[in-house]
N, CA, C and O atoms as a GROMACS GRO file, in nm:
protein
  292
    1MET      N    1  -3.007   7.068   1.230
    1MET     CA    2  -3.123   7.139   1.184
    1MET      C    3  -3.127   7.272   1.258
    1MET      O    4  -3.098   7.279   1.377
    2THR      N    5  -3.162   7.374   1.188
    2THR     CA    6  -3.172   7.507   1.247
    2THR      C    7  -3.313   7.560   1.228
    2THR      O    8  -3.370   7.552   1.119
    3TYR      N    9  -3.368   7.614   1.336
    3TYR     CA   10  -3.501   7.674   1.335
    3TYR      C   11  -3.487   7.821   1.371
    3TYR      O   12  -3.496   7.858   1.488
    4PRO      N   13  -3.464   7.907   1.270
    4PRO     CA   14  -3.438   8.049   1.297
    4PRO      C   15  -3.548   8.117   1.378
    4PRO      O   16  -3.518   8.197   1.467
    5SER      N   17  -3.673   8.088   1.348
    5SER     CA   18  -3.781   8.157   1.419
    5SER      C   19  -3.784   8.121   1.567
    5SER      O   20  -3.834   8.199   1.648
    6LEU      N   21  -3.731   8.005   1.602
    6LEU     CA   22  -3.726   7.961   1.742
    6LEU      C   23  -3.588   7.984   1.802
    6LEU      O   24  -3.569   7.963   1.922
    7GLN      N   25  -3.492   8.027   1.721
    7GLN     CA   26  -3.353   8.042   1.763
    7GLN      C   27  -3.302   7.912   1.824
    7GLN      O   28  -3.240   7.911   1.930
    8LYS      N   29  -3.330   7.802   1.755
    8LYS     CA   30  -3.298   7.670   1.808
    8LYS      C   31  -3.217   7.592   1.706
    8LYS      O   32  -3.245   7.595   1.586
    9ASN      N   33  -3.115   7.521   1.755
    9ASN     CA   34  -3.034   7.431   1.673
    9ASN      C   35  -3.043   7.291   1.732
    9ASN      O   36  -3.032   7.273   1.853
   10ILE      N   37  -3.065   7.194   1.646
   10ILE     CA   38  -3.071   7.055   1.689
   10ILE      C   39  -2.973   6.975   1.605
   10ILE      O   40  -2.970   6.987   1.483
   11SER      N   41  -2.894   6.893   1.671
   11SER     CA   42  -2.798   6.807   1.604
   11SER      C   43  -2.826   6.663   1.644
   11SER      O   44  -2.838   6.632   1.762
   12ILE      N   45  -2.837   6.574   1.545
   12ILE     CA   46  -2.865   6.433   1.571
   12ILE      C   47  -2.751   6.351   1.512
   12ILE      O   48  -2.720   6.362   1.393
   13ILE      N   49  -2.690   6.267   1.595
   13ILE     CA   50  -2.583   6.178   1.551
   13ILE      C   51  -2.641   6.038   1.540
   13ILE      O   52  -2.697   5.985   1.636
   14PHE      N   53  -2.628   5.978   1.422
   14PHE     CA   54  -2.686   5.845   1.402
   14PHE      C   55  -2.586   5.755   1.332
   14PHE      O   56  -2.488   5.802   1.273
   15ASN      N   57  -2.611   5.627   1.340
   15ASN     CA   58  -2.528   5.526   1.278
   15ASN      C   59  -2.550   5.530   1.126
   15ASN      O   60  -2.664   5.529   1.081
   16ARG      N   61  -2.443   5.535   1.049
   16ARG     CA   62  -2.456   5.538   0.903
   16ARG      C   63  -2.509   5.405   0.848
   16ARG      O   64  -2.569   5.401   0.741
   17ASN      N   65  -2.485   5.298   0.920
   17ASN     CA   66  -2.529   5.166   0.876
   17ASN      C   67  -2.670   5.137   0.925
   17ASN      O   68  -2.714   5.187   1.028
   18PHE      N   69  -2.742   5.054   0.847
   18PHE     CA   70  -2.875   5.012   0.888
   18PHE      C   71  -2.868   4.946   1.024
   18PHE      O   72  -2.778   4.865   1.046
   19PRO      N   73  -2.956   4.975   1.115
   19PRO     CA   74  -3.086   5.041   1.100
   19PRO      C   75  -3.082   5.191   1.130
   19PRO      O   76  -3.185   5.249   1.165
   20HIS      N   77  -2.965   5.255   1.115
   20HIS     CA   78  -2.951   5.401   1.130
   20HIS      C   79  -3.002   5.449   1.266
   20HIS      O   80  -3.072   5.550   1.275
   21ASP      N   81  -2.966   5.377   1.370
   21ASP     CA   82  -3.012   5.412   1.505
   21ASP      C   83  -2.947   5.541   1.554
   21ASP      O   84  -2.832   5.572   1.521
   22ILE      N   85  -3.022   5.616   1.633
   22ILE     CA   86  -2.975   5.742   1.689
   22ILE      C   87  -2.879   5.712   1.804
   22ILE      O   88  -2.912   5.635   1.894
   23LEU      N   89  -2.762   5.774   1.801
   23LEU     CA   90  -2.661   5.754   1.904
   23LEU      C   91  -2.663   5.866   2.008
   23LEU      O   92  -2.641   5.842   2.126
   24SER      N   93  -2.690   5.988   1.962
   24SER     CA   94  -2.697   6.102   2.053
   24SER      C   95  -2.764   6.218   1.982
   24SER      O   96  -2.784   6.216   1.861
   25TRP      N   97  -2.798   6.319   2.061
   25TRP     CA   98  -2.849   6.444   2.003
   25TRP      C   99  -2.823   6.557   2.099
   25TRP      O  100  -2.802   6.537   2.218
   26SER      N  101  -2.825   6.677   2.044
   26SER     CA  102  -2.811   6.796   2.127
   26SER      C  103  -2.903   6.904   2.073
   26SER      O  104  -2.937   6.907   1.955
   27GLU      N  105  -2.943   6.992   2.163
   27GLU     CA  106  -3.035   7.099   2.130
   27GLU      C  107  -2.987   7.225   2.201
   27GLU      O  108  -2.965   7.224   2.322
   28ALA      N  109  -2.971   7.334   2.127
   28ALA     CA  110  -2.927   7.461   2.184
   28ALA      C  111  -3.034   7.567   2.157
   28ALA      O  112  -3.086   7.577   2.046
   29TYR      N  113  -3.065   7.645   2.260
   29TYR     CA  114  -3.172   7.744   2.248
   29TYR      C  115  -3.148   7.854   2.351
   29TYR      O  116  -3.086   7.829   2.455
   30PRO      N  117  -3.197   7.974   2.324
   30PRO     CA  118  -3.178   8.084   2.419
   30PRO      C  119  -3.277   8.076   2.535
   30PRO      O  120  -3.391   8.033   2.519
   31SER      N  121  -3.230   8.118   2.650
   31SER     CA  122  -3.316   8.127   2.768
   31SER      C  123  -3.298   8.266   2.827
   31SER      O  124  -3.186   8.308   2.855
   32GLY      N  125  -3.407   8.336   2.845
   32GLY     CA  126  -3.399   8.472   2.896
   32GLY      C  127  -3.419   8.572   2.784
   32GLY      O  128  -3.446   8.535   2.670
   33PHE      N  129  -3.403   8.699   2.818
   33PHE     CA  130  -3.429   8.805   2.721
   33PHE      C  131  -3.319   8.909   2.725
   33PHE      O  132  -3.253   8.928   2.827
   34GLY      N  133  -3.300   8.976   2.613
   34GLY     CA  134  -3.205   9.087   2.605
   34GLY      C  135  -3.062   9.046   2.635
   34GLY      O  136  -3.018   8.938   2.596
   35LYS      N  137  -2.991   9.134   2.705
   35LYS     CA  138  -2.850   9.111   2.736
   35LYS      C  139  -2.830   8.993   2.831
   35LYS      O  140  -2.722   8.935   2.835
   36ASN      N  141  -2.932   8.959   2.907
   36ASN     CA  142  -2.920   8.850   3.004
   36ASN      C  143  -2.949   8.712   2.945
   36ASN      O  144  -2.938   8.612   3.015
   37ALA      N  145  -2.985   8.707   2.818
   37ALA     CA  146  -3.016   8.578   2.755
   37ALA      C  147  -2.891   8.491   2.749
   37ALA      O  148  -2.782   8.539   2.717
   38LYS      N  149  -2.908   8.365   2.780
   38LYS     CA  150  -2.799   8.268   2.774
   38LYS      C  151  -2.843   8.153   2.684
   38LYS      O  152  -2.960   8.117   2.680
   39VAL      N  153  -2.747   8.096   2.613
   39VAL     CA  154  -2.777   7.979   2.531
   39VAL      C  155  -2.765   7.856   2.619
   39VAL      O  156  -2.660   7.829   2.677
   40LEU      N  157  -2.873   7.782   2.630
   40LEU     CA  158  -2.874   7.656   2.705
   40LEU      C  159  -2.862   7.541   2.606
   40LEU      O  160  -2.917   7.546   2.496
   41THR      N  161  -2.790   7.438   2.646
   41THR     CA  162  -2.772   7.322   2.560
   41THR      C  163  -2.812   7.197   2.636
   41THR      O  164  -2.768   7.173   2.748
   42THR      N  165  -2.895   7.118   2.573
   42THR     CA  166  -2.935   6.988   2.625
   42THR      C  167  -2.868   6.882   2.541
   42THR      O  168  -2.872   6.888   2.418
   43LYS      N  169  -2.804   6.784   2.606
   43LYS     CA  170  -2.739   6.675   2.534
   43LYS      C  171  -2.791   6.543   2.587
   43LYS      O  172  -2.816   6.527   2.706
   44ALA      N  173  -2.807   6.448   2.496
   44ALA     CA  174  -2.854   6.315   2.534
   44ALA      C  175  -2.771   6.211   2.459
   44ALA      O  176  -2.737   6.229   2.342
   45TYR      N  177  -2.741   6.102   2.529
   45TYR     CA  178  -2.662   5.994   2.471
   45TYR      C  179  -2.734   5.862   2.496
   45TYR      O  180  -2.782   5.837   2.607
   46ARG      N  181  -2.741   5.780   2.395
   46ARG     CA  182  -2.803   5.648   2.414
   46ARG      C  183  -2.708   5.563   2.497
   46ARG      O  184  -2.589   5.552   2.465
   47THR      N  185  -2.759   5.503   2.601
   47THR     CA  186  -2.677   5.418   2.687
   47THR      C  187  -2.717   5.271   2.678
   47THR      O  188  -2.636   5.184   2.711
   48HIS      N  189  -2.839   5.243   2.634
   48HIS     CA  190  -2.888   5.106   2.625
   48HIS      C  191  -2.968   5.091   2.496
   48HIS      O  192  -3.018   5.188   2.439
   49ALA      N  193  -2.980   4.967   2.450
   49ALA     CA  194  -3.063   4.938   2.333
   49ALA      C  195  -3.122   4.798   2.348
   49ALA      O  196  -3.055   4.707   2.396
   50VAL      N  197  -3.246   4.784   2.308
   50VAL     CA  198  -3.315   4.655   2.314
   50VAL      C  199  -3.392   4.638   2.184
   50VAL      O  200  -3.466   4.728   2.143
   51MET      N  201  -3.376   4.524   2.119
   51MET     CA  202  -3.456   4.493   2.000
   51MET      C  203  -3.581   4.422   2.050
   51MET      O  204  -3.573   4.312   2.104
   52SER      N  205  -3.697   4.484   2.032
   52SER     CA  206  -3.820   4.431   2.089
   52SER      C  207  -3.940   4.479   2.007
   52SER      O  208  -3.933   4.579   1.936
   53ASP      N  209  -4.049   4.406   2.019
   53ASP     CA  210  -4.176   4.449   1.958
   53ASP      C  211  -4.241   4.550   2.053
   53ASP      O  212  -4.340   4.519   2.120
   54TYR      N  213  -4.185   4.670   2.056
   54TYR     CA  214  -4.224   4.772   2.153
   54TYR      C  215  -4.370   4.809   2.145
   54TYR      O  216  -4.428   4.850   2.246
   55TRP      N  217  -4.432   4.797   2.030
   55TRP     CA  218  -4.573   4.834   2.016
   55TRP      C  219  -4.664   4.746   2.100
   55TRP      O  220  -4.778   4.783   2.126
   56GLY      N  221  -4.616   4.630   2.142
   56GLY     CA  222  -4.695   4.541   2.226
   56GLY      C  223  -4.656   4.547   2.373
   56GLY      O  224  -4.710   4.471   2.454
   57LYS      N  225  -4.565   4.634   2.408
   57LYS     CA  226  -4.513   4.643   2.545
   57LYS      C  227  -4.561   4.771   2.613
   57LYS      O  228  -4.480   4.858   2.645
   58ASN      N  229  -4.690   4.784   2.634
   58ASN     CA  230  -4.744   4.908   2.691
   58ASN      C  231  -4.836   4.884   2.811
   58ASN      O  232  -4.922   4.967   2.841
   59ASN      N  233  -4.817   4.773   2.879
   59ASN     CA  234  -4.896   4.743   2.998
   59ASN      C  235  -4.812   4.760   3.124
   59ASN      O  236  -4.689   4.769   3.117
   60LEU      N  237  -4.879   4.766   3.238
   60LEU     CA  238  -4.806   4.779   3.365
   60LEU      C  239  -4.709   4.664   3.387
   60LEU      O  240  -4.604   4.683   3.448
   61LYS      N  241  -4.743   4.546   3.337
   61LYS     CA  242  -4.654   4.430   3.355
   61LYS      C  243  -4.522   4.447   3.281
   61LYS      O  244  -4.426   4.374   3.306
   62ASP      N  245  -4.516   4.543   3.190
   62ASP     CA  246  -4.396   4.567   3.112
   62ASP      C  247  -4.306   4.676   3.170
   62ASP      O  248  -4.206   4.712   3.108
   63LEU      N  249  -4.339   4.728   3.288
   63LEU     CA  250  -4.260   4.836   3.348
   63LEU      C  251  -4.114   4.797   3.369
   63LEU      O  252  -4.025   4.882   3.360
   64ASN      N  253  -4.088   4.670   3.396
   64ASN     CA  254  -3.950   4.626   3.418
   64ASN      C  255  -3.862   4.647   3.294
   64ASN      O  256  -3.740   4.655   3.306
   65LEU      N  257  -3.923   4.656   3.178
   65LEU     CA  258  -3.846   4.678   3.056
   65LEU      C  259  -3.781   4.816   3.054
   65LEU      O  260  -3.681   4.836   2.986
   66ARG      N  261  -3.838   4.910   3.127
   66ARG     CA  262  -3.778   5.044   3.136
   66ARG      C  263  -3.639   5.036   3.199
   66ARG      O  264  -3.549   5.110   3.160
   67GLU      N  265  -3.622   4.948   3.295
   67GLU     CA  266  -3.491   4.932   3.359
   67GLU      C  267  -3.389   4.879   3.260
   67GLU      O  268  -3.272   4.918   3.263
   68GLU      N  269  -3.431   4.789   3.170
   68GLU     CA  270  -3.340   4.736   3.069
   68GLU      C  271  -3.288   4.846   2.977
   68GLU      O  272  -3.178   4.835   2.922
   69LEU      N  273  -3.366   4.952   2.962
   69LEU     CA  274  -3.324   5.064   2.879
   69LEU      C  275  -3.254   5.173   2.959
   69LEU      O  276  -3.216   5.276   2.904
   70GLY      N  277  -3.236   5.150   3.089
   70GLY     CA  278  -3.171   5.248   3.174
   70GLY      C  279  -3.262   5.362   3.214
   70GLY      O  280  -3.215   5.468   3.254
   71LEU      N  281  -3.393   5.342   3.204
   71LEU     CA  282  -3.492   5.443   3.242
   71LEU      C  283  -3.547   5.414   3.380
   71LEU      O  284  -3.541   5.300   3.426
   72THR      N  285  -3.600   5.515   3.445
   72THR     CA  286  -3.662   5.495   3.575
   72THR      C  287  -3.805   5.450   3.557
   72THR      O  288  -3.866   5.469   3.451
   73LYS      N  289  -3.859   5.389   3.661
   73LYS     CA  290  -3.997   5.338   3.653
   73LYS      C  291  -4.097   5.446   3.659
   73LYS      O  292  -4.217   5.419   3.654
   0.00000   0.00000   0.00000
């Protein structure tokens, strides 16, 4: 996806098969102004996946689930 007004490009890589889960994404955008502007790129890759009823997992007792996803507490 390209957002010309923001000078931003976003690329999302997903599984073609159901459930079409996102595997990675990248985002490129300018930082700075004029001749000194540089294009910065952010990349993210999925490292863990859990099939869960996530809408019910929003209490402090569920913090340990963040570790299962490779996230910090």
